[in-house]
Rosetta silent file (secondary structure, phi, psi, omega in degrees, C-alpha in Angstrom):
SEQUENCE: MKVLVTGATGRTGSEVVKALLQRGVDVRALTRKQPKPGTFPSAVEIALGDLTDPVSTAEALKRVDKLFLLIAGIPDEIVQALTAYSLAKKAGLRQVTYLSVYQADKFLEVPHFAAKYAVEEAIRAGRMPYTILRPAYFLQNERGLKAALTGAGVYPIPAGNRGVAVVDVRDIAEVAAISLTEEGHEGKTYDLVSSDMLTGLGAAATWSKLLGKEITYGGHGDFDSFEARMRKTGNPMRETASPMLWLAHDIRLMFEGFVERGFRNTEDQTARVAALLGRPPRTYSGYAEELATEWLQRELQPVG
SCORE:     score description
SCORE:     0.000 S_00000001
   1 L     0.000  139.001  178.304  -43.088 -146.092  -50.661 S_00000001
   2 E  -120.073  133.885 -179.523  -46.718 -147.121  -50.242 S_00000001
   3 E  -118.542  131.229  171.404  -49.096 -147.811  -53.139 S_00000001
   4 E   -89.459  128.119  179.504  -52.882 -148.058  -52.891 S_00000001
   5 E  -112.380  119.246  172.613  -54.262 -150.717  -55.238 S_00000001
   6 L   -90.821  158.435 -176.112  -57.932 -150.596  -56.209 S_00000001
   7 L    63.108   29.502 -168.582  -59.605 -153.723  -57.559 S_00000001
   8 L   -70.223  -21.528 -179.491  -57.051 -155.600  -55.495 S_00000001
   9 L   -89.907   -6.072 -177.575  -59.039 -158.815  -55.090 S_00000001
  10 L   -82.397 -178.799 -175.889  -59.656 -159.240  -58.822 S_00000001
  11 H   -59.655  -44.991 -178.243  -57.719 -161.123  -61.461 S_00000001
  12 H   -84.191  -46.926 -177.124  -55.470 -158.206  -62.425 S_00000001
  13 H   -58.164  -39.443 -179.841  -55.329 -156.310  -59.148 S_00000001
  14 H   -64.851  -34.618  176.854  -54.183 -159.360  -57.189 S_00000001
  15 H   -70.674  -34.808  176.378  -51.290 -159.841  -59.622 S_00000001
  16 H   -63.996  -42.261  177.252  -50.355 -156.163  -59.268 S_00000001
  17 H   -57.115  -47.349  179.323  -50.258 -156.615  -55.491 S_00000001
  18 H   -59.800  -45.856 -176.510  -47.865 -159.575  -55.923 S_00000001
  19 H   -64.538  -38.063  178.214  -45.642 -157.684  -58.370 S_00000001
  20 H   -68.591  -42.149  178.607  -45.366 -154.678  -56.059 S_00000001
  21 H   -61.413  -38.089  179.086  -44.553 -156.835  -53.037 S_00000001
  22 H   -63.742  -22.865  178.399  -41.805 -158.545  -55.024 S_00000001
  23 L   -96.570   10.775  175.671  -40.270 -155.106  -55.526 S_00000001
  24 L    76.771   21.298 -178.680  -40.337 -154.338  -51.818 S_00000001
  25 L   -88.831  141.609  171.061  -43.217 -151.861  -52.000 S_00000001
  26 E   -75.896  128.995 -174.911  -45.639 -151.348  -49.123 S_00000001
  27 E  -118.222  133.047  169.870  -49.108 -152.180  -50.469 S_00000001
  28 E  -115.371  126.326 -178.217  -52.516 -151.067  -49.244 S_00000001
  29 E  -103.771  125.991  176.737  -55.445 -152.887  -50.864 S_00000001
  30 E   -88.685  119.943  179.465  -58.805 -151.150  -51.149 S_00000001
  31 E  -134.526  149.582 -179.221  -61.639 -153.662  -50.690 S_00000001
  32 L   -75.143  -27.672  178.128  -65.371 -153.271  -50.092 S_00000001
  33 L  -140.756  164.388 -178.141  -65.416 -155.989  -47.426 S_00000001
  34 L   -60.862  123.527 -179.279  -62.919 -157.819  -45.283 S_00000001
  35 L   -65.527  153.856  175.210  -61.075 -160.313  -47.506 S_00000001
  36 L   -65.594  147.892  177.840  -61.153 -163.994  -46.696 S_00000001
  37 L   -53.770  136.416  179.381  -58.080 -165.266  -44.813 S_00000001
  38 L    89.863   -5.112  179.003  -55.274 -166.050  -47.225 S_00000001
  39 L   -63.039  -42.068  179.854  -56.472 -163.659  -49.918 S_00000001
  40 L  -126.748  155.616  169.767  -53.380 -161.505  -49.435 S_00000001
  41 L   -61.088  156.862 -176.549  -49.991 -161.987  -47.783 S_00000001
  42 L   -61.899  -21.728 -178.696  -49.829 -160.657  -44.239 S_00000001
  43 L   -71.070  -17.380 -177.066  -47.708 -157.724  -45.420 S_00000001
  44 L   -80.096  128.484  176.709  -50.663 -156.212  -47.309 S_00000001
  45 E   -86.636  134.510 -178.568  -52.574 -153.512  -45.453 S_00000001
  46 E  -100.369  129.856  173.087  -56.342 -153.644  -45.932 S_00000001
  47 E  -116.734  114.940  178.889  -58.394 -150.471  -46.370 S_00000001
  48 E   -82.138  125.991 -178.720  -62.134 -151.054  -46.250 S_00000001
  49 L   179.413  179.654 -175.943  -63.966 -148.668  -48.547 S_00000001
  50 L  -144.850  134.127 -178.599  -65.822 -148.135  -51.772 S_00000001
  51 L   -68.293  -10.882  172.661  -64.991 -145.857  -54.699 S_00000001
  52 L   -83.236   -5.759 -179.887  -68.638 -144.757  -54.737 S_00000001
  53 L  -115.618  100.016 -177.443  -68.020 -143.296  -51.255 S_00000001
  54 H   -58.375  -30.935 -178.968  -65.609 -140.327  -51.394 S_00000001
  55 H   -66.189  -48.678 -179.815  -65.174 -140.332  -47.596 S_00000001
  56 H   -68.559  -32.699  177.742  -63.926 -143.918  -47.416 S_00000001
  57 H   -66.924  -43.578  178.504  -61.820 -143.400  -50.550 S_00000001
  58 H   -62.007  -37.605  178.631  -60.171 -140.303  -49.078 S_00000001
  59 H   -65.225  -41.040 -179.521  -59.415 -142.247  -45.911 S_00000001
  60 H   -65.925  -26.081 -177.786  -57.809 -145.054  -47.932 S_00000001
  61 L   -85.733   -5.421 -179.922  -55.577 -142.523  -49.704 S_00000001
  62 L   -67.699  137.186  177.261  -54.105 -141.105  -46.500 S_00000001
  63 L    59.212   33.531  175.488  -50.355 -141.661  -46.074 S_00000001
  64 L  -114.954  143.717 -178.487  -50.121 -143.215  -49.546 S_00000001
  65 L   -93.290  -39.095 -175.172  -47.524 -142.178  -52.135 S_00000001
  66 E  -141.277  163.934 -175.873  -48.942 -143.587  -55.380 S_00000001
  67 E  -129.675  129.889  166.332  -52.151 -145.096  -56.756 S_00000001
  68 E  -101.524  114.838 -171.530  -52.827 -148.039  -59.048 S_00000001
  69 E  -106.713  112.832  179.541  -56.308 -147.293  -60.361 S_00000001
  70 L  -130.070  124.069  174.427  -58.343 -150.185  -61.743 S_00000001
  71 L  -125.910  122.921 -172.699  -62.106 -150.068  -62.292 S_00000001
  72 L  -126.736  129.179  165.445  -63.588 -153.175  -63.886 S_00000001
  73 L    61.084   41.823  178.765  -66.941 -154.089  -65.356 S_00000001
  74 L  -132.313  152.647 -177.338  -69.307 -151.541  -63.821 S_00000001
  75 L   -74.901  -20.073 -178.481  -71.712 -149.028  -65.406 S_00000001
  76 L  -108.232   41.131 -177.485  -70.475 -146.043  -63.366 S_00000001
  77 H   -57.841  -42.396 -177.824  -66.770 -146.413  -64.116 S_00000001
  78 H   -60.046  -45.686 -178.910  -66.290 -142.731  -64.942 S_00000001
  79 H   -59.812  -49.393 -176.808  -67.767 -141.632  -61.608 S_00000001
  80 H   -66.622  -44.172 -177.600  -65.660 -144.024  -59.566 S_00000001
  81 H   -64.564  -45.361 -177.553  -62.425 -143.431  -61.466 S_00000001
  82 H   -74.133  -27.311  172.523  -62.640 -139.644  -61.410 S_00000001
  83 H   -62.841  -49.425  179.369  -63.668 -139.633  -57.758 S_00000001
  84 H   -62.589  -42.382 -178.138  -60.540 -141.593  -56.886 S_00000001
  85 H   -64.063  -46.173 -178.840  -58.377 -139.481  -59.185 S_00000001
  86 H   -63.969  -38.786  179.389  -59.570 -136.135  -57.804 S_00000001
  87 H   -70.712  -33.459  176.210  -59.089 -137.297  -54.223 S_00000001
  88 H   -64.899  -40.999  176.193  -55.609 -138.617  -55.068 S_00000001
  89 H   -62.615  -45.532 -178.868  -54.675 -135.191  -56.448 S_00000001
  90 H   -61.443  -35.572 -179.665  -56.088 -133.491  -53.365 S_00000001
  91 L   -77.839   -8.085  177.868  -54.081 -135.819  -51.134 S_00000001
  92 L    78.469   28.716  178.121  -50.894 -134.900  -53.011 S_00000001
  93 L   -63.330  152.324 -174.178  -50.027 -138.334  -54.327 S_00000001
  94 L   -83.466  -19.861 -176.438  -46.912 -138.503  -56.474 S_00000001
  95 E  -168.362  151.442  168.191  -48.342 -140.646  -59.299 S_00000001
  96 E  -126.599  133.757  168.820  -51.306 -142.602  -60.622 S_00000001
  97 E  -109.151  118.931 -174.044  -51.034 -145.610  -62.935 S_00000001
  98 E  -107.758  132.575  178.574  -54.397 -146.126  -64.611 S_00000001
  99 E   -92.711  108.108 -179.849  -55.508 -149.371  -66.246 S_00000001
 100 L  -102.309 -137.496  179.341  -57.369 -148.507  -69.450 S_00000001
 101 L  -150.611  146.004 -179.618  -57.865 -150.712  -72.523 S_00000001
 102 L   -58.282  135.788  179.230  -56.048 -151.178  -75.827 S_00000001
 103 L    55.390   39.509 -179.293  -57.348 -148.925  -78.636 S_00000001
 104 H   -56.606  -33.560 -176.345  -59.757 -147.228  -76.231 S_00000001
 105 H   -82.201   -5.670 -176.118  -60.147 -144.318  -78.638 S_00000001
 106 H  -106.735   -2.843  179.977  -61.058 -146.549  -81.610 S_00000001
 107 L  -130.941   52.407 -173.302  -64.034 -148.397  -80.136 S_00000001
 108 L   -72.572   -8.186  173.692  -66.031 -145.552  -78.645 S_00000001
 109 L   -78.459  -11.886  178.951  -69.317 -147.310  -79.400 S_00000001
 110 L   -91.945  117.453 -172.288  -68.378 -149.826  -76.686 S_00000001
 111 H   -51.774  -46.149 -175.897  -69.427 -148.369  -73.309 S_00000001
 112 H   -74.527  -25.031  172.411  -66.482 -149.552  -71.233 S_00000001
 113 H   -67.198  -48.088 -178.587  -63.982 -148.452  -73.902 S_00000001
 114 H   -61.019  -39.654  179.172  -65.591 -144.996  -74.054 S_00000001
 115 H   -63.535  -45.252 -179.243  -65.559 -144.730  -70.261 S_00000001
 116 H   -65.869  -38.374  178.860  -61.887 -145.614  -70.034 S_00000001
 117 H   -65.683  -38.678  177.502  -60.963 -143.187  -72.792 S_00000001
 118 H   -62.396  -40.323  177.790  -62.834 -140.383  -71.017 S_00000001
 119 H   -66.505  -42.373  175.276  -60.898 -141.154  -67.832 S_00000001
 120 H   -51.761  -49.792 -176.318  -57.627 -141.201  -69.807 S_00000001
 121 H   -64.223  -37.887  177.492  -58.333 -137.727  -71.151 S_00000001
 122 H   -65.135  -40.077  179.529  -59.190 -136.387  -67.695 S_00000001
 123 H   -66.947  -42.328  178.687  -55.939 -137.806  -66.305 S_00000001
 124 H   -63.276  -33.791 -178.855  -53.899 -136.345  -69.160 S_00000001
 125 H   -80.260  -14.051 -178.490  -55.507 -132.956  -68.571 S_00000001
 126 L   -77.899 -179.987 -176.699  -54.820 -133.073  -64.832 S_00000001
 127 L  -109.325   20.687 -177.573  -51.742 -131.886  -63.027 S_00000001
 128 L  -108.553  134.543  176.962  -50.770 -135.185  -61.465 S_00000001
 129 L   -56.389  140.003 -173.922  -47.961 -137.393  -62.809 S_00000001
 130 E  -146.629  159.685  164.428  -49.439 -140.438  -64.523 S_00000001
 131 E  -133.866  135.459  178.131  -48.859 -143.587  -66.533 S_00000001
 132 E  -112.963  127.748  177.863  -51.656 -145.090  -68.610 S_00000001
 133 E  -106.579  130.699 -179.317  -51.654 -148.803  -69.402 S_00000001
 134 E  -118.453   84.059 -178.917  -53.703 -150.037  -72.355 S_00000001
 135 E   -77.243  147.944  175.440  -53.912 -153.846  -72.146 S_00000001
 136 L   -83.012 -164.261 -179.382  -55.302 -155.957  -74.968 S_00000001
 137 E   -61.466  128.187 -175.188  -57.579 -158.997  -74.598 S_00000001
 138 E   -70.736  129.788  172.439  -56.566 -160.952  -71.480 S_00000001
 139 H   -59.548  -34.303 -176.908  -55.115 -164.404  -72.036 S_00000001
 140 H   -65.940  -12.620  174.346  -56.646 -165.367  -68.692 S_00000001
 141 H   -58.709  -28.936 -176.530  -60.112 -165.025  -70.240 S_00000001
 142 H   -67.679  -18.786  179.509  -59.526 -168.476  -71.701 S_00000001
 143 H   -59.496  -33.011 -178.616  -59.591 -169.998  -68.229 S_00000001
 144 H   -76.999   -0.888 -174.920  -63.371 -169.669  -68.216 S_00000001
 145 H   -98.149    9.909 -174.249  -63.728 -171.773  -71.375 S_00000001
 146 H   -55.740  -47.667 -176.386  -62.866 -175.145  -69.855 S_00000001
 147 H   -62.147  -43.177 -178.960  -66.388 -176.568  -70.029 S_00000001
 148 H   -66.994  -39.207 -176.339  -66.903 -175.530  -73.655 S_00000001
 149 H   -76.454  -48.378 -175.591  -63.508 -176.785  -74.764 S_00000001
 150 H   -83.185  -20.059  179.315  -63.242 -180.051  -72.854 S_00000001
 151 H   -95.154  -82.200 -176.406  -66.962 -180.841  -73.041 S_00000001
 152 H   -69.776  -19.644 -178.689  -68.729 -179.729  -76.206 S_00000001
 153 L    73.512   38.385 -177.979  -65.432 -179.242  -78.036 S_00000001
 154 E  -126.997  135.086  168.431  -66.261 -175.712  -79.140 S_00000001
 155 E   -89.517  108.625 -165.098  -64.258 -172.507  -78.967 S_00000001
 156 L   -92.321   -4.286 -175.264  -67.195 -170.195  -78.157 S_00000001
 157 L   -84.185  124.754 -177.800  -65.665 -166.709  -78.270 S_00000001
 158 L   -78.908   66.783 -173.541  -66.599 -164.811  -81.482 S_00000001
 159 L   -76.232  -15.955 -176.278  -63.087 -163.466  -81.969 S_00000001
 160 L    73.993 -171.445 -177.479  -63.292 -163.328  -85.757 S_00000001
 161 L  -129.515   17.136  175.825  -60.302 -163.912  -87.981 S_00000001
 162 L   -84.405  -21.728 -179.769  -58.814 -160.427  -88.434 S_00000001
 163 L   111.451  121.609  177.974  -56.649 -160.777  -85.324 S_00000001
 164 E  -116.464  120.290  178.027  -57.234 -159.781  -81.710 S_00000001
 165 E   -63.519  142.823 -177.632  -54.269 -158.493  -79.701 S_00000001
 166 E  -130.603  163.003  175.387  -53.734 -160.360  -76.421 S_00000001
 167 E  -156.569  149.297  177.598  -51.736 -159.943  -73.226 S_00000001
 168 L   -86.651  136.028 -179.619  -51.071 -161.964  -70.086 S_00000001
 169 H   -58.199  -33.228  179.365  -52.350 -160.459  -66.827 S_00000001
 170 H   -66.225  -33.381  176.199  -48.991 -161.253  -65.194 S_00000001
 171 H   -71.749  -37.453  174.954  -47.244 -159.076  -67.784 S_00000001
 172 H   -57.565  -48.315 -177.450  -49.734 -156.268  -67.119 S_00000001
 173 H   -61.975  -40.105 -179.439  -48.945 -156.490  -63.408 S_00000001
 174 H   -65.616  -43.282  177.638  -45.203 -156.455  -64.016 S_00000001
 175 H   -65.309  -39.037  177.487  -45.399 -153.344  -66.210 S_00000001
 176 H   -58.602  -46.377  179.523  -47.670 -151.692  -63.635 S_00000001
 177 H   -63.745  -39.778  177.547  -45.108 -152.353  -60.906 S_00000001
 178 H   -61.131  -45.162 -177.533  -42.304 -151.063  -63.135 S_00000001
 179 H   -63.537  -28.636 -176.771  -44.235 -147.862  -63.856 S_00000001
 180 H   -91.669  -13.840 -174.184  -44.760 -147.240  -60.145 S_00000001
 181 H  -119.882  -12.640 -178.484  -41.247 -148.048  -58.937 S_00000001
 182 L  -117.705  158.801  179.856  -38.882 -146.927  -61.688 S_00000001
 183 L   -80.152  158.506  170.452  -38.094 -143.555  -63.241 S_00000001
 184 L    96.055    9.727 -177.005  -38.980 -142.494  -66.763 S_00000001
 185 L  -112.801    2.334  179.569  -42.626 -143.532  -67.037 S_00000001
 186 L   -68.281  136.206  178.525  -44.401 -140.284  -66.213 S_00000001
 187 L    74.927   10.458 -177.155  -46.704 -139.046  -68.954 S_00000001
 188 E   -99.004  147.658  171.696  -46.382 -142.325  -70.878 S_00000001
 189 E  -120.298  122.565 -175.690  -49.129 -144.456  -72.397 S_00000001
 190 E  -112.990  125.273  172.068  -48.191 -148.091  -72.960 S_00000001
 191 E   -84.505  117.816 -175.156  -50.011 -150.502  -75.276 S_00000001
 192 E  -101.127  107.536 -174.304  -49.679 -153.895  -73.594 S_00000001
 193 L  -139.750  164.007  175.516  -49.697 -156.666  -76.187 S_00000001
 194 L  -100.239 -175.759 -179.189  -48.090 -160.004  -76.959 S_00000001
 195 L   -85.844  -17.893  179.357  -46.253 -161.120  -80.068 S_00000001
 196 L  -116.169  172.421 -178.125  -49.146 -163.221  -81.376 S_00000001
 197 E  -131.486  154.984 -179.588  -52.835 -162.565  -81.900 S_00000001
 198 E   -89.606  134.772  166.861  -56.034 -164.460  -81.303 S_00000001
 199 L  -132.203  156.195  179.642  -58.321 -165.630  -84.094 S_00000001
 200 H   -60.743  -48.837 -179.240  -61.303 -167.924  -83.799 S_00000001
 201 H   -67.731  -37.684  179.233  -59.946 -170.533  -86.193 S_00000001
 202 H   -65.785  -40.968  178.490  -56.437 -170.243  -84.768 S_00000001
 203 H   -64.041  -42.695  178.951  -57.666 -170.755  -81.208 S_00000001
 204 H   -60.213  -40.626  179.128  -59.663 -173.819  -82.263 S_00000001
 205 H   -66.742  -41.322  179.380  -56.572 -175.292  -83.915 S_00000001
 206 H   -61.142  -47.313 -177.693  -54.413 -174.576  -80.852 S_00000001
 207 H   -71.194  -31.696  175.607  -56.854 -176.237  -78.465 S_00000001
 208 H   -59.312  -43.888 -179.697  -57.375 -179.208  -80.806 S_00000001
 209 H   -66.974  -44.319 -174.942  -53.658 -179.933  -80.630 S_00000001
 210 H   -72.444  -35.709 -176.092  -53.373 -179.409  -76.873 S_00000001
 211 H   -94.717   -8.008  177.971  -56.472 -181.372  -75.880 S_00000001
 212 L    67.012   31.489  178.143  -56.070 -184.137  -78.424 S_00000001
 213 L  -150.324  160.601 -178.971  -59.605 -183.767  -79.741 S_00000001
 214 L   -75.297  123.441  174.835  -61.299 -181.773  -82.463 S_00000001
 215 L  -112.032  126.306  178.561  -62.259 -178.285  -81.325 S_00000001
 216 E  -102.069  152.037  176.332  -64.474 -176.299  -83.677 S_00000001
 217 E   -85.024  126.737 -177.695  -64.819 -172.537  -83.820 S_00000001
 218 L   -68.549  -12.916  176.529  -68.344 -171.468  -82.893 S_00000001
 219 L    88.164  177.305 -176.436  -68.233 -168.649  -85.418 S_00000001
 220 L  -140.302   34.091 -176.622  -69.169 -164.984  -85.295 S_00000001
 221 L  -101.107   -6.152 -174.953  -72.311 -164.718  -87.392 S_00000001
 222 L  -133.436   78.139 -178.538  -74.984 -164.631  -84.691 S_00000001
 223 H   -74.217  -22.170  175.957  -74.342 -161.916  -82.124 S_00000001
 224 H   -62.011  -45.792  179.500  -78.004 -161.839  -81.086 S_00000001
 225 H   -68.250  -38.018  178.097  -77.694 -165.380  -79.728 S_00000001
 226 H   -59.150  -47.612  179.417  -74.287 -164.599  -78.176 S_00000001
 227 H   -65.817  -41.251 -178.979  -75.753 -161.671  -76.252 S_00000001
 228 H   -61.957  -39.534  178.426  -78.851 -163.646  -75.254 S_00000001
 229 H   -64.176  -41.476  179.755  -76.702 -166.440  -73.779 S_00000001
 230 H   -66.168  -35.361  177.385  -74.701 -163.954  -71.723 S_00000001
 231 H   -60.916  -32.308 -177.754  -77.890 -162.365  -70.407 S_00000001
 232 H   -89.986  -44.315 -170.135  -78.911 -165.772  -69.063 S_00000001
 233 H  -112.865  -10.441  177.694  -75.683 -167.466  -68.048 S_00000001
 234 L   100.378 -173.139 -176.109  -73.109 -164.696  -67.739 S_00000001
 235 L   -73.281  119.541 -179.407  -69.739 -163.945  -69.223 S_00000001
 236 L   -67.511  -11.591 -179.377  -68.245 -167.069  -70.879 S_00000001
 237 L   -92.166    9.131  177.608  -64.775 -165.716  -70.133 S_00000001
 238 L  -116.590  140.342 -179.985  -65.297 -166.056  -66.362 S_00000001
 239 L   -67.047  -39.595  177.755  -64.944 -169.286  -64.405 S_00000001
 240 L  -112.066  102.449 -174.315  -67.846 -168.344  -62.132 S_00000001
 241 L  -101.520  152.032  174.402  -70.507 -166.743  -64.292 S_00000001
 242 L  -141.165  155.379 -178.398  -73.774 -165.097  -63.330 S_00000001
 243 L   -54.435  144.145 -179.834  -76.512 -163.539  -65.473 S_00000001
 244 L  -142.651  149.020 -174.600  -75.696 -160.047  -66.757 S_00000001
 245 L  -111.307  -76.747 -176.995  -77.690 -157.440  -68.610 S_00000001
 246 H   -62.065  -37.249 -176.866  -75.928 -154.231  -69.621 S_00000001
 247 H   -69.327  -28.099  176.222  -72.514 -155.927  -69.749 S_00000001
 248 H   -61.330  -42.626  179.235  -73.821 -158.567  -72.163 S_00000001
 249 H   -70.046  -38.711  177.881  -74.591 -155.833  -74.660 S_00000001
 250 H   -58.072  -50.025 -178.756  -71.263 -154.116  -73.966 S_00000001
 251 H   -66.252  -37.146  176.497  -69.294 -157.300  -74.692 S_00000001
 252 H   -58.073  -48.022  179.356  -71.397 -157.986  -77.768 S_00000001
 253 H   -61.217  -38.065  179.753  -70.501 -154.537  -79.165 S_00000001
 254 H   -61.545  -50.564 -177.583  -66.828 -155.145  -78.375 S_00000001
 255 H   -70.359  -32.531  173.833  -66.633 -158.403  -80.302 S_00000001
 256 H   -59.624  -41.099  177.007  -68.667 -157.005  -83.184 S_00000001
 257 H   -64.602  -41.072  178.737  -66.018 -154.302  -83.464 S_00000001
 258 H   -61.206  -43.071 -178.601  -63.224 -156.870  -83.342 S_00000001
 259 H   -67.108  -41.930 -176.348  -64.854 -158.880  -86.131 S_00000001
 260 H   -75.137  -40.462 -170.575  -65.558 -155.857  -88.316 S_00000001
 261 H  -120.775   -8.943 -175.985  -62.329 -153.889  -87.825 S_00000001
 262 L    78.302  168.640 -177.564  -59.885 -156.155  -86.081 S_00000001
 263 E  -145.830   46.165 -168.884  -57.978 -155.467  -82.874 S_00000001
 264 L   -80.348  156.835  172.516  -54.469 -156.035  -84.128 S_00000001
 265 L  -113.922  173.930 -178.843  -51.145 -154.986  -82.652 S_00000001
 266 L  -114.498  163.888  176.394  -47.859 -154.136  -84.346 S_00000001
 267 H   -63.746  -36.207  178.869  -44.326 -155.492  -84.055 S_00000001
 268 H   -63.436  -39.826  178.699  -43.190 -152.121  -82.689 S_00000001
 269 H   -65.040  -42.139  178.448  -45.746 -152.315  -79.892 S_00000001
 270 H   -63.116  -41.679 -179.912  -44.627 -155.827  -78.989 S_00000001
 271 H   -63.428  -36.075  179.480  -40.987 -154.728  -79.006 S_00000001
 272 H   -66.849  -39.872  177.012  -41.810 -151.852  -76.655 S_00000001
 273 H   -65.109  -43.408  178.802  -43.439 -154.244  -74.182 S_00000001
 274 H   -59.883  -38.303  178.504  -40.454 -156.587  -74.417 S_00000001
 275 H   -66.093  -38.570  177.597  -38.135 -153.671  -73.663 S_00000001
 276 H   -64.433  -45.057 -175.891  -40.188 -152.778  -70.592 S_00000001
 277 H   -78.863  -24.012 -173.627  -40.217 -156.353  -69.309 S_00000001
 278 L    77.551   18.700 -179.650  -36.652 -157.180  -70.301 S_00000001
 279 L  -167.842  164.388  176.421  -37.978 -160.319  -72.016 S_00000001
 280 L   -65.422  143.446  174.952  -40.582 -161.288  -74.629 S_00000001
 281 L   -67.143  154.942  178.808  -44.169 -161.017  -73.412 S_00000001
 282 L   -63.853  153.356 -173.704  -46.057 -164.234  -72.767 S_00000001
 283 L  -113.576  165.054  177.276  -47.971 -165.692  -75.723 S_00000001
 284 H   -61.602  -48.034 -176.947  -51.418 -167.183  -76.358 S_00000001
 285 H   -62.797  -37.989  179.135  -49.997 -170.578  -77.235 S_00000001
 286 H   -65.607  -42.903  179.862  -47.831 -170.605  -74.118 S_00000001
 287 H   -69.741  -39.204  177.556  -50.714 -169.761  -71.816 S_00000001
 288 H   -59.564  -39.117  178.271  -53.016 -172.266  -73.523 S_00000001
 289 H   -64.667  -40.607  175.775  -50.399 -174.949  -72.893 S_00000001
 290 H   -56.605  -48.448 -177.436  -50.289 -173.957  -69.204 S_00000001
 291 H   -64.605  -45.911 -178.925  -54.059 -174.285  -68.944 S_00000001
 292 H   -59.556  -41.653  178.412  -54.253 -177.585  -70.806 S_00000001
 293 H   -63.643  -44.447  179.758  -51.579 -179.065  -68.521 S_00000001
 294 H   -61.556  -46.254 -178.963  -53.381 -177.793  -65.430 S_00000001
 295 H   -63.480  -40.908 -179.855  -56.744 -179.194  -66.552 S_00000001
 296 H   -65.116  -42.025 -179.520  -55.228 -182.587  -67.397 S_00000001
 297 H   -63.553  -37.356  178.686  -53.459 -182.831  -64.041 S_00000001
 298 H   -65.131  -38.575  179.526  -56.716 -182.111  -62.211 S_00000001
 299 H   -66.893  -29.233 -177.781  -58.467 -184.883  -64.119 S_00000001
 300 H   -84.627  -10.974 -179.458  -55.699 -187.332  -63.178 S_00000001
 301 L   -67.744  135.974  179.494  -55.877 -186.541  -59.450 S_00000001
 302 L   -66.081  146.522  178.925  -57.381 -189.403  -57.426 S_00000001
 303 L   -90.896  136.338  178.113  -60.807 -188.823  -55.923 S_00000001
 304 L    87.166    0.000    0.000  -61.190 -189.105  -52.148 S_00000001
């Protein structure tokens, strides 16, 4: 079986590629340009193309059995996703697993949530077997906070204190691989969450303990300033940030919704993920400990 993975060089897509390879699946990665050496194992087939170009997308879908469809952080997500989906149907693929977002239907004022929900509905209405994955807030977002945490001693994400559901990207990838390689997942929508939830004060307390210094929560009362900072310096949840315009407003709306209404998960949802994985999903505290250990080890490495 061969699976085409879109977004294959990104944080989530690269983990999906690994998870599929571990299950003995032939993987074709769709990339806009030739990846740097070492980006993928030699077993991965590279298809050069762009989801804004139906011709190159159709070429990438040739002799492929299934599709992992991931579109991240772009204003024309609906166009790209539905282009890929329609061409996958035309090519006769056996299944698509689509990466959406948790509670996509409850935050329709947030552009990327609304886009993903529209794609979900189109996939459900289509005639192609599908699985929809709805991941919560990525634990890996915290990787981009090193400077704020270890420097200024501030947890800068306005997560609020109602509770934000989280999930580890590695667990997303594992469920994606399961959905594409095992029976019984057609027509299913899975909420991908952990057993714990993120809060601003809780995150500050966790990092204070792990880093051995006082970490304060930056609060969630000034979204104008939060958006303005992102417009200038980029997404604080990315290690390599660059200025952003429309996405700054999108993320602002997302966190405003989290603060106002919460983004909580349930015990039943967590249990369902655990049943899929055959183990408990990874937790915020566990991932934070991984990061803190990694950062400390880097600081202790000799220079030169």
